[in-house]
C-alpha positions as CSV (number, residue, x, y, z in Angstrom):
1,M,30.3,7.0,-41.4
2,N,32.7,8.7,-39.0
3,V,32.3,9.0,-35.2
4,V,30.7,12.4,-35.3
5,D,27.9,11.2,-37.6
6,L,27.3,8.2,-35.4
7,L,27.1,10.4,-32.3
8,I,24.7,12.8,-34.0
9,T,22.5,9.9,-35.1
10,I,22.4,8.5,-31.5
11,V,21.5,11.9,-30.1
12,V,18.7,12.5,-32.6
13,V,17.3,9.0,-32.2
14,T,17.3,9.4,-28.4
15,I,15.5,12.7,-28.6
16,L,12.9,11.3,-31.0
17,V,12.3,8.2,-28.8
18,T,11.9,10.5,-25.7
19,I,9.3,12.6,-27.5
20,V,7.4,9.5,-28.6
21,L,7.4,8.0,-25.1
22,A,6.2,11.4,-23.7
23,V,3.3,11.4,-26.1
24,I,2.4,7.8,-25.3
25,T,2.6,8.4,-21.6
26,Y,0.3,11.5,-21.9
27,V,-2.3,9.6,-23.9
28,A,-2.2,6.7,-21.3
29,Y,-2.7,9.2,-18.5
30,K,-5.7,10.8,-20.2
31,L,-7.2,7.4,-20.9
32,R,-6.7,6.5,-17.2
33,L,-8.5,9.7,-16.1
34,A,-11.4,9.0,-18.4
35,R,-11.9,5.5,-16.9
36,Q,-12.0,6.8,-13.3
37,P,-15.5,7.1,-11.9
38,A,-16.8,10.6,-11.3
39,E,-16.1,11.9,-7.8
40,E,-19.2,12.4,-5.7
41,E,-19.8,16.0,-4.7
42,E,-18.9,16.4,-1.1
43,L,-21.3,17.9,1.3
44,E,-20.2,21.1,2.9
45,G,-20.2,19.7,6.5
46,D,-18.5,16.4,5.7
47,L,-15.0,15.7,6.8
48,R,-12.7,15.0,3.8
49,Y,-9.8,13.1,5.3
50,F,-11.0,11.9,8.7
51,V,-14.0,9.9,9.9
52,R,-15.6,10.8,13.2
53,Y,-15.2,7.9,15.7
54,L,-18.0,7.4,18.2
55,P,-17.0,4.9,20.8
56,Q,-19.5,2.3,22.2
57,D,-20.5,2.5,25.9
58,G,-18.3,-0.5,26.8
59,E,-15.2,1.1,25.2
60,R,-15.1,4.2,27.4
61,G,-12.7,2.7,29.9
62,S,-11.0,5.6,31.8
63,E,-13.8,8.1,31.3
64,A,-16.4,5.6,32.8
65,N,-14.1,4.8,35.7
66,A,-13.4,8.4,36.5
67,S,-17.1,9.3,36.5
68,Q,-18.0,6.5,39.0
69,A,-15.4,7.5,41.5
């Protein structure tokens, strides 16, 4: 076996291993998607990324002081 045949064999094996790993990764990805719980349907008025913060009466520091003055 000369050097060219060895290089061809290495390249072909590398390509085949890459294809096999890609298929395995795709199957693992699809299995992971299948295990995730179904997302709840969002209400039209709901905020998706932020949660509305409503401060308590005692936490309104500067606003409470400004209204008393």
